[in-house]
N, C-alpha and C positions, 0 to 999 in steps of 0.2 A: 485211255493213261498216256498220251505221245508226250514225251520230253522233250522237248527242244533244244538237241543240242551245242548248239550253234551261241549260248549263254553259259558254258562254261569254257567252248574250248574255240580259238580263231581260226579264223580261215588258212592258215600255214598249219596247225596243226591239226586241220580235216581229211588231210595231202592221203591217207590213207584210208581212211573211212571212208573219202572221196571216191575213191578206186574199189571198195571193194561196194557198193553200191552205182558202179558206173558196169561195174562187172557182173554183178547175180544181183541187185538189187536191193542190199540190205539197208534193210533204215539207219538209220549214220547212230541211233542211238541202242542198234543192237549190237553194232560195230564195236562199239565205246563197252557194253556189255560185255563181250567178247574178250575185250582185252583187258581190260581189268582180271577177269579170269586167268587170264592166261599167266601174266604179269604177276598177279597173288602166286599162283605152281613156280615161276622161276626164280621168286624174290626168295627162296627157299631158306639160310637164315636170317637172313634179314627183319630187323626188330627196331623199334622203337621203347619209349619207357614215358612211363607220367612228370611233370611234371617235377613231382616232389617224392618220387619214390625210383629204387634202380633198376628194380626186375624187366628183366625182356618180353614185351609182347610184340609176340608176332603181328607181319600185317596178311596172312594168309585169311579167303573168304570161302562162303558157304555159297551161291550161288544157284537161283534155282530160276527155270523157264515154266511159263506155266503160256500154253498154245495148243491153237484146235489140231484137232488130225490133216496133216496137206498142209500145214501155215508155213513148212519148211526149217522144223525144228530140226531134223537128221542131215540137209545137208549145209548146215550152219556147223553144226557139232565137227560132222566131216573135213569141213576145215579146219576146225580147231586142233582135233587131232592130227592133221598133217602135217600143220606148224611146228605142234610140240614135238613128232617122231620126229621131225627132220632134222631141228634144232639140238633131240637127242644123238641120232648122229651124227652131229657133229661134234657134240661132245661127250662120248662114251665112257669116259672114266668117272664121267660125274654122276649121269641116269641112269644108265645099263647097268646093272649087280645083279649075281646072282641071290635068291631067294628060298633060305630053308623051307624042305617040304621034305617031310615026314623023317624027320632027323637029320638030312642033309641036301647043302648046296644044289640047288640044278646045276645041269652041264652047261645049260645058254644061260647068257643072260639076259635077263627081265624088265622092260620099260617101265616107265616108273606111271605110265596111265594104266588106270586100273576098271575095267569095264562095268568088271562083277564081281565078288566074292564072298565070301561071309565074313565074319567079327575074328576067328579066328586065320582067315586068311588073307584079313587088311592091317593085321597084328604084325602076319610073317613076311610079308608087304612093307609096313613100317620100320620092323627090325635094322631094314638091311638098307630103305633111302626116301627122303620124304617120295613124298606123291600125290596126286588127283584125280580124284573120283569122279570118270567122266561117263556118260553115258547120258544118250539123246530119247531112253525108254527108260526109267526109271523106275517104272510103278516097284517091281519086283525088291530091288534096293529100298526104296522108302517106306515097303509096305517088310521086307525080311529086316530091317533097321529101329523098325515100332515110330516110324514119322508120324506115319497116317494113326495109328492109335496108340499112343502113351500110354493108355489106362490098359496095354497088355502087359500083361507078366512074365511070360513066356521070350520077351523080348527085350531084357535088363539090362543084358551083356550085351547086344550091337548097342541102343542107347547109350548108354554110358558111355564106349567109345565113341559115338558120334559129338559127347561133351561133354567131353576132356580133350580130346582134339579142335576143338576150337580154341583153343588156350593152350594147345601146343604140347608135344612131350617133350618131358627135359631125362627123367627116368622112370619110366612105365615098366612095372612087370606082369606080369600071369604067367602065375605056377603051377601047375599039378600036380601030378604024382610021378607024372615022369616025361612032364616038359617044362622049361622054361622060356616065355619070348620075353624078351628085355627093349625096348623100343625107346634110344638114347636121344636126343635131341634133334627129331625128327617136325614135319608139319605136314601137315595134312590144306588140303586143301577138296570142293566141291564141284563139281558142275556137272548141275542134272537137268532135266527137261521132261515134264509131264504132262497130259492133258489137265490134270487139276481134278478131275473128280472125285477121284477118292478121298481130297481135302475133305468134304466132307462128315471124313467120318472125325474127323477133328472140332466138326463144328459140335458135332452131335454135342459131342464131350464136356466142351465148356459150354454149353447149353444146357447137361447138368453138375458145373461148376468142376470139373476134372478134366484127366490129360494138361493139363499148363506143369508142363515136365518141364521147359526152356529150352528144348528141341525147334520149335517153332520160330521163333525171335532171335537165332544165331543164325538162321538164312534173310539172305536180303534174295525179293522175287519179282520178276518183268516177265509183265504181259506180252509174248510173243506180235511185233507188231503187225497190221495185214499189209500183205507180199503184194505190190504190185509188179503186173506180169507184162515183161517186155516183147514186141515182136521183131522178127527176125529184120524188118524194112526198116523196124523204126531207132535199131544198133548201129550206133556209131562209135567206133574208138579215138581214143583220142589219143591225138599223136604224142601227147605227153604224159601218156600212163605207163611207158614201159620204162620208166623213171618215178614211179610212186613205189612207194614201200610194201612191202605183206608182210601179215603174221606173222611170219618165217621170221623175217627179218629186227617186228618185234619181238618175239623172244627168244633171240640171239643178244641183243641188247640188254635186254630184264637179264641174260645170263650173263654177260661180263660186266656187271655194274656186281655182282659179287655177294657175298654179305656185308650186307654196309649197317650201319648207324643213322634212323633216321630220327634226326633233330629240330623241332620248333621254332623257328630264328624267334631270338629274344631281344629283346634294348640289353646294353652293356648293364644298364639299373639294375633292369631285370636277374641277370646273372650273379650279377651281385649281389643281392639281395637274397636270391633261393639255392644259388650253388657256391656262394661266398668268394669266388673269383675275383680277379684284383689286374688294373688298366690304369698302366699309362698315362698318364691325363697329357704329360708332354709329349707323347707320339703318337698317341691316339687323334683319330678324326672327331669331334661333338659331337656325340649320339643325334641323331634328330628326334630319337623316339626320348632319350632322357629329358627331353626339353619340350617335350608335346604331350599333352595330355590328352591328345584326341590319336593322337600318331600309334593306334595300336599293334601290338606285333601279331605274329602268326601263332604264338603260345596263348599270349592271352585272349582272339578273339574265339580260339578252339575252344578251349576249357567255358570262358563265357557262355559261349551258346550254346553248347552240351547244356552248361545248369541251369538256365535263360528256359531249357524245351521241358529239362524232367521240371522243372518249382509250378509251369507252368500246368504241362499235364498235372501235377500233381491236385491243383486247384480244381479241376475238374472230376467231379462224384465224383459223373453220373457214365464216365471213362469203362469200357469194357474190360476184364483183366487181362484176355491174351490181345487186346492195345495196347496195357499201361507194360505189357511185358516189351513190346517190340522199344519204346522206350525207354523202358529199364535196360536194355543194350545198346542206347546212344552211345554212350561213354567208351564202347568200343569196339563197333564196325566204323564208328565217323571219323575217329583217327587214321584206322587201315585205310577209310578209301581216301583219306588224303596222301598218305605216303607214296598211295598206286597210284594219283593220278602225279603225283608229283615226279614220278617215277614217268607216269606219258609224257607227261610237258620234256622233262632231261630228252627220253628217248626223240620226240619228236625234234627238238632241238641239235643232235646230233645228227639225224635224217638229212635235215636243211645244211647242214656242214660237208657230209659226205655223199652230198648230191650225186656225184658224178660217177662212184661207183656203188649205187644202189640201180638193181635189177630187174624187174616185179619178176617176172620170169621165172629167175634163178629161188626166188622163195616161195611161189604160188604150184609152178611146177611141179612134180615128184620126183621125178629123175633129174631134178638141177640140184645141184650148191652154189651157197653162194659164196662168190670172190673172195678169198684171203685177203686181199685186200680191203676188203671194206671191215672186217675183221681187225687190222693191224691199225688203223682208224679211225675206230668207233674204242678201242683200248687207252692208246694214246690219250682221245677227247677229253674219256674219260677220268680219267690219273689227275688231267692238266686242268683240267674246269670243272668236277664236281665234286673230287674226291676233296673232302678237307678234313684236318687233326686240327681242333680248334680246345681245348681242353680248356675252357671258361664255360662251355658244356656239361660239362664232369662236374660229379660232387666234388668239393675239391681233400684234397686227397697230400700226402705231402711226400708222396713220391708216384708222381704216373710215367708210367714205361710204356711212352708211344709206338716202339718196338709192335709192342701187344695190341692198341686200340686198333679199333675195328674203323675203317674209313667211317666218314659222315658224311651224308647229305641232308642237306640246308631242306626244308617244308620250308617255302611260304607262302604268304598270304592267301597270293591268289589261290592257289593248290586246296588250302583252306574253306574258301568263300565255293568253291566250284564242288567242295566234299560237302558241304552246305547245303548248299540247292539239290545237289544231286540225291541226298539222303528226304529230303523235306519230300521227292517225288519219289521215293522209296515208300517214307508214311502215307501218301497220299493209296499209293499202290496197295500197301498193306490193310490202311481201313478201310478202302472196298472192296477189299477180296476178302476179310473176314472177322467185319464189322456183322451182328445177328441182330437183324429186326424182330423180336420177339412179337409184336402186330402184328407182320406179315401186311401193312399196309402199304399203300403204293407210292406215301413219298419217299424223295431219292434219299440212298445214303450219304450219312456227313458226309464227307472229306476230310484228309488232318485237317486241322486247323488250329492247329494251336499256334504255331507262330506267326500263321494267316492273322487270324482271328488276332491274334495277342499282336501284332506288329499295326491293326487296321486302328485297336482300340489306345495303341501308344501315341498312333501320329492323331487320333482323335480329340486325345487328351494332352498335344503338343500345341495344334490348333488354338484350340478352346483357351490355353491359359490366360489367367487378369490382365500381359502382357504384351503388348502390342510389340516390343522391340525389349529381348530377355537376354542376359549374358548365359552363357552355359550349367553353367553353377546354380540359376534356378533349377534345372530338370536335373541334375547329379547332384547337387548340394542337397539344401536346405531354402524351402520357399521365406521369400527376404520379408516378409511380413505375415507369415502364421506361423514358420516353423517349422511347418512339415517335412516331411523326407521327397526328396523330389522324383520325380514319378521317371527318371533313369536313371537310378541310384540303385535300383536290386536287379534292373535290366539292361546296363549298358552295349550287349553285343548286338540283341534286338533295337535301341533305342540307338545305334546310329546305320544300322539298315534304315531307321522310320525317317530318321531323318537325310540322308543321303536320297531315298524318293522325293520327299517332300523339297529339297533343292533339287533337284531335278526335274520337278513339274514346275517350277518358278510359285509354288506357293509361301516360299520363304529365301530369304538373302541371308548369307555369313558375310557378315566381315566385321571392321574397326567400328562397331554403331552408338560405339559408347563410353563415357568415360568414370573412371570410377573417383573415392574421394578423393584420392592423390594428384589428379589429372592423368589417371597411364590408361592408356586405349584396352579397348577389351575386346574380346573376337566376341561379337553377340550372332543375334538371330533380329529378324524381321521379317514379319508377318503381310501378308498380302496383304493390301487396300480392300476394299467390297464398299458398295455402293449401292443404294435401290433403283439406278435406273437399268433399264433394258436396252440397254448397246450391246453391241457382237460384244467387245472388249468384258464386260462383266459375265456376258455367257458363258463364255469361256471360262471365266474364274469358278465358277460356277461347279462348271461341268466338273471340273477339277476335284473341287472342294466333294462333291458327291461320289467322284471314280477312288478318294482313297476313304470315305466313307465317315464324312464328318458333315451332318447338320446344315445347310446354308441359311437358316433363320436363325441359326444361335448363336452360327458363328458370327454375325454381324449385330448381332445384342450386342456380342462379349468383345467384340470389336472396336463399336463409336465408342464407347467408355473409357475405355483402355487407353495408357500410354506406357510410360517406363518405370521400373525400380525405381522406389525411393532415396535408394544409397545411390545414383549413377545420375548420370549426366549425360544428354549426347553430342557424339563427339562434331567437331567439326568435317567429316565426308557426311552424318544424318543430319547437320543444318543445310548443307548448301545442299542438300535431296530435298529439306523441307523447304527451300528456299522456291527451287527450279523442279518441284513436282507438279503439278496441277491436281493430280489424285489424291492428296494427302492434304490439300488445302479445306474441306471439311471436318477434318480431325484435330485441326489449328490448337483448337479450344482446349484442350485436352494436353496441351504440352505446350500450354499462356506463356508459365514460367520457364522456357527453355527458350522458346523464339519471340519474345520481345524486341528484340533487337530486326528479325528477319519481319514479324505482322508488321512493324513500324515503318518501314524500307516501304514493305509491297503500299500501305496505308498512301505512304506519302507520293507514291508512285499512280493511285491510282488501278492497281494491279489486281486488290481485293476488295471486298469489303464487308464489314459485320451484319450481322442483320439478327434476329430475335435470338432470344437463347444462347447469344455470346459464339453464334455460329460463322461462319466465315463462306464468301460466296466466291467465286471468279470474274472480274470483270474486262480484264483484259487477258486471253489465250496467249498472248506471239511470246511474253516474255517468259512463260513456263513451257521448257526444251527437254525438258527430262522426265523420262517415264520410268516407271517401277521397275520392266524388265531390261531397263537400259544398264540397273545399279549392278555393279562389277559382282562375283564372290571371290571370296576369298581364299583360295586353294594352290594345296600347295601337292606335292609330288608323293606317290604313294612311295615305302621300299621298293627298292627292285627286284625286278622279274626273271627269275636265271632264267628262263628258256631264253624270252625275246634277246635279253643281255648277251648271251652266251653265242647267238647266231645271230647278233645285229639286225633281226629281218624283222620286225616293227613297223607296221604297216598303219603312222599316226593319218585322220581321218583329214581329207582336204580343208584348210577353209574358205567361208566363204563371206564378202565383203558386204556389209549395213553401208545405209549415212552413217556420216559420224555423227555424237551428242555434242550441239553446240551450246554453252550453259554462259549466258550472259553477267560480269561481274563490273561491281567498280568497286576498285579496289586503290589502294595507298599501301606505298614501300616499307618497307619500317626504319629510316630513314628519312622519311616525312617525303622524298623525294618520287614524283606520279613516276610509274613503271612503264618503262615504254617497251610494249605486248603487241603482236598480233598476233589473227586470228592461224590458228591451224587447222588444218583439215588433214584429218586421217582415219584412213578404213579403220572398224572396230573386226578385230576376228572373230565371227564366235569356234567357241570349242562346244562340241558334245558334252552335255555335263554330267553324263552317263561313266565317271569314272568315278574311284575311292575317295569320302572324303573324307578328308583325318583326322578327327582329334587332336586339339591342338591345344597350347594351356591358351588361356583367356587371358591372361593379365600378362600385359608387355613389361618387365621388371627392366626392361632396358631403358626405355622410357622413361628419365627423373625428372626433364618438365619441356612446359607446355614449347618451346623452340626446337625439341627435340624431336617434338611430334609429327611435325608435318611431314620431315625428312625421313624418317620412319616410317611414314604409308609406302613411299615408293623402294624404300630398303626392303618391306617384306614381301613387294611386288618383281616377280624376275623379268614379266613380262609389258609395266608398265608406260604408257607413251606422255605422262602427265607432264605437263611444262615446266617449266623452271618458272614462270609466273604466276604460274597454279599452284604450284610450290609457297609462294611464298602470299596468294590469297589463302592458304588457310592457315599461316603463322600468322597473319594479321586477326584472322579472327579468332583463332587460339588468346592472341593476345589484348580480345576484346577494342580492338581495332575498329570498328566499321562506319566510319567515317565516310562514305560516296562524295561529296563532296570535292574532294580531290582529285577525287580523280574519274575517267569513265570510258576508258579500255575495256573493249568488249575481247572475253577471254575462250577461246573454243578450241577443247582438247575430245578428246576422246576416250574412253572404258575402256581401257580392254582386260577380258575376264585371260587368268592366266595359263597357258601354258600345259598341259600333267606331260612332260616326257622324260623316261629314265635313265635317259643316253644321254642326258645335258645334264654336267652340274658344273659349279659357281668356278671359273679361273683360278678364284684362290686358293680355294679347295684343293684345288689336285697341284697346286703350287708347295704349299704346307704337306702335303703327304709324302712331294718327290722332296720337300727337304729334309724330310724325318729319315726317310729312308739313306739319302750322304749322311746324316749327322747320327745313323744307328752308329755302336759300334765296332758290331763287325764290321765286315770287310766283305764277305759273303752270307750267302741267304738262302737259307731252304720256303715251298711258299708260304711251311707255317710261320717262319718267321717272321715275313711280308702282309701274312691276317695278321700279325699279331699289333704289327704297327697298323696296319688299317684294316678294317675286318668290313670295310664296303666295297664288296669283290669290281663295280660297276667304276669308284673312283682307285681303286689299285692296281687294274688294271689299268686305267689311262696315264696315271703315273708313270708304272713301269712301263710303259708303252713309249711315255714321251724323254724316259731316261735314258733309252735304251734307242733311240732316234738320238737323242742326243750324245749320244756317244759317251757317259759318264756311268751307265750301268750295262754289265754283256751275259747274255742268256746262254749259256751251254745244258747242255743233254746228260752229261758225266760227270757230273763234280762231286756227287757226293755216292756215297755207297749204304746202300740201307741191309741193317743187319738182319739175317732169316730170321722169323717167328720160331719154324720145327724146334722143337724141343733135345729132337734125335742130338747125335752128334754131328756136326757139318766136316764133309768129305774136304781134303783140300784142292780139288780138285772141283766145290761147288762154282756152280756159274753167279756172279758177283752181281748183285742188284742195284744196278746206279741210278740216279736219279736225279730231276732237274736240279740248273741252281741259278743263281745269279751271284755276280761279280762286282764288285766296286771296279772303276776303270781307271788303269794305270796313265795317271798326267802326263805327258812325253813333253818336259820337261829340259831336254838335249838343245830344244833352241827357243830363241825370244820368242817366232811367227806361232810355235804349238803351243807353248806357254799363255801369250794371251787369247789363240784360242780357246783355251777349256779352261781359262778365267772366267771369260765370254759368255760361253755355256754354262759353266757353276752360276751364274749372278744373273743370264735371262734365262734357265730355266728352273734353276732353286733359290732362287734369291741365297745367296751363298758364295763366298770369297774363299778363296784356296787354303788361308789358313782354320779356316775354318773347318773345310773338307778334311785337313792335313791332320783333326785330331784324333782323330780314328785309328789311325796308323803311328807308328813304332817312330820314334821313341814316346809324342804323349800320350801313348798307352804301350805297357808292358806285353800283353797280348787284345790280337783282336779279332780271332776266328772263335765265334758264338754258334749257339744256336739250339732254338730248342727241345728239336730232335735227337735222338742218343743213334744219331750218321756219322760216319765217319769220310774221310776225305779219302781220293780217290785218288789213284796215282795220277789219273789226267790232270785232275786239281793242281798234284805237283806239281806236272810240269807248265802248267801256265803258271803257274809263280819261280820256277825257275827260267821261264824265257822272257823276262822285262827283269831288268837291274833296279826299277824300283820295287816290284814287288819282292824282291830280294832284303835290300832293304830295310824294308819299312812294315812286314807281314809279319806274323810268328805267331805263334797255337804251342797247345797242351802237346805234347807228343804225346801222352799217355792216355789223353781222351779223345783226340783223335787219328789219331797214327799208331794204336797201339801192334799191330802186325811189323811192325820197325820196331820195334821194343824188344818185340818176342823173336825174330826173323834172325838165324845166325849167316854171317858173310861167309861163302865159301873161301878159306886162305890162300887156294889156290889164285881165283877168277881174276886175275891182274887187269882185268878190263871193267871189271865194275869201281863203280865210285862211290867209295863209304861217305857216310855222310859223318858232317862235325859238326856239332852246336859253333853256330856260328858266331865269333863274337859279334855285340853290337857297334862295338866300336872299329870295326876292319871291314872294308869294303870283301865283297865272296870272293871279288875274282882277281884280286895285288894278291899276288901267290912268286912273290923272286926268291930264289938259290939265298942271295946272300944277306934277306931279311925272315929268315926260315927262322932262328933259334931264338931273337927277337919276336918274332908273333908267336909262338910258342908258348914263348916267357908271361907276356899280356893277358894272351888263353884261358891259362895256368890262372892265371891272379885274377880274372873275370870270371871263373867259375868260383873258387871259392868265399869271390864275394855277394857271388847269387846262386847262393851250393839250393833254395828252394824250386828254381826257375827251370821250369821243362818246356822251353820252348821251343820250336826249329823252326828252317826257313827253308831247305833244298831237301827234306825227308824224303828217303827215296826209303833204305832201311836203316834202320838203328842196335847197339847194341851199347853195353855198359863202356866195353873198350877197343876205341877209334883208333886207326892209321889214316893218317895226311895223307893226301895224296903225293905219289914215290918222284922225287926229284934229283937228278942227275941219280937214278940209279938208288934214294939210301930212302928208308921208308923210315920218321920219327914217329914212332909209339907214343901215345899222349890219351890220357882217362879226360872224355868230355864227357862223362855223365856223374856227377856227385855219387861217393861209397852210400849213401842212404837209401841214393837211387837200385842199387843195384840190390841192395839189400831185400828190396821187393821181390824179385824174381829169381 
């Protein structure tokens, strides 16, 4: 029952696991299983919600390790306990708390690790703190808590505590005549190990149709892998292992994430439909998911996989009840695993960034402590790169107080797919462990086959479809002839996986193979051709078909009489493939109505010959230069992976080269002038197709006319290398111009696969985001504000970086103040919570050189003129400081505004909203050195203060205040009160009312 951990973890994410494999010979799957248990405990109050609900669901897990005596369970548990207790000592106020015993609190603080106690003691522990029940010899725990025998009526209280603890304790009371035990918002993690022999008690109960209490299916199980013993003479310490992280480092990072809300990534359209979110289309980047049927979000994939799993299991009438119970808990278990895997991905991403401060011995040695620099760096990275405050992921409310919002962690699709693979392995384990063979035969127990057999059945239905080329709607909507429901309509997630596997093995190709009735290109699938020949190529095809459970003879009998749906036509790409692929010549008769020009061309040149029954055979193999394997797949990049993008440590596979594919064509240009073409020889880069196949909409509505189709092909393929002449050739085919007498030019081009990369984005999209940032009505931003402008982190970070490098944007760590979330009264000396911000740079307009430099930078980087840039400043806007956060401007920010004349003249904000302390603070009248704040006149420069002009300036100031009574903006605010004094000139003070009387009445 070994699990290949490389299926869900990259090489970079295996650093910690490899260090324990080297030091202690731990199997990688065991180290990962232990990591999930430790992160589950330190996640504490973190939670996720169902996509249609608001209830907080915990992410804690119940985990059970089964292993024979001597398998290494105790040693592994000691490593876990060491990592947890070391972390507790680093943060004692969170984990070390007294416990109520006999009506009084213990004198010493008690650890959050509980090795054994009865149900009363466990309740007392949980009343004080979140706990982890950790024991490597847990038979006594499982016995006393009724986990071995669900029919034991004397263990109901203990069993109820375990059952309720799985869903988290909100407000749980246990009262007797003399005591009350209250558990309020606490979490319980269980990580235990046994030999497993006593689980036979449950098996006996199940065979008697009893004991289905729901305790066994709340656990995820792991069979202890066989330990490989190392000899001292073979041990070699890796010289780089000293910088590998330990379990202690992982626990510290999980603790520093604190209480967070895990949200599964959703497209804008999904958030609009489910949560009622609204997006400013003029500022947001077009959402790829809203444009594509196939680019499914993390949320879509997760819940569809769960429903697919349950529905497929419901169809099995002979499934034993204890196994059905595990499927019933999939909706609770899989999201928790996905959240913890995302936390693990984030932790590994952080560790790669703070590599220089990681010391393995600090985490592994009981007497050492992790250095403070590591903790500070991790905290900064978490807050700057992983915390998200996006109200569009919350049910729509009139007023959302962001100061009380829990930070969000986005769970991406790669974490969901990894959780799904891990849970599939769990189902294999529990099916093997708990399936009862009532016949006691020697036949092997059938392993978990729900999703495996379902995918095999779906792949068989796909390949035996009566069309050799078909659009996605044939599978997901209705059959174009019979009108029956598509085979993937109710299995979208499993269908996606099945199509991906078929494409990866080359049995299907995905591209613009068809046109609809309006001559629009349709993304469609092409099945691999097969013949009765016994050559090496056909043997390879047959082996692939057998591998996926497809009958070869049945596939051949269906393929030889099938073509395309009646309401579709072959696209220019398909015409080229049929024209230059010899493997498709035997099937020309199925496409006679669509290939008249191609067939006529080959017959005239003597390349093919029609034989009996309307079949065709090749007579000249030299003119056919394209093979089925050379046909390109249309793949678009999947949504970004948070862990890889944050670290920028992705390791793309090295490309390999092969000989170019030369397709010979005779063409005529659009204006009937022979096209001067030349042969191009270019290397074809092959990328591993083991990437996420993205479901996309199969109709390209942008292609309105045939003339646009050929250029759109190149537009959709990022790495296309088709030459201009090739583009003209496809245009000629679309226009029906196939007269080859006007040209005899040979055109050679290479068909490339689209390279999948998460860090590469189109230049046009990045510049559009840069333009949106500079056009925004505010001159200063928080991270949430920038997220509202662009919700794709990789593009947003690239745009911000470019703006900073171009000196159009400036980032500082102390521009904002986040109000305290504490409901208690705030003391005056409370430390401020400074937060980072971004501010538009002030253009240097004093000289023509600096002005022209700034204008050139605007035009080059954001495609914007100076006039457009100035529209967000005063006087074009009366106020130009806004934010989606409930934050205020810091004193440091005010000093920045004071330091530049441009900001003084062109920045205005609402004093009550962004500087409430200035309104309430009283200025000491005896402090002559303090600069009082005045509401600066919009028409007067702040630095213009001449003694002779004071009366005139004061009069003008009063007139402006009278005409703009409702306006409460400020530029140089340090302190404010209703009555102010201007700066003393010649030892005289002129008192002036700087706020309207109506403002005064509010205070």
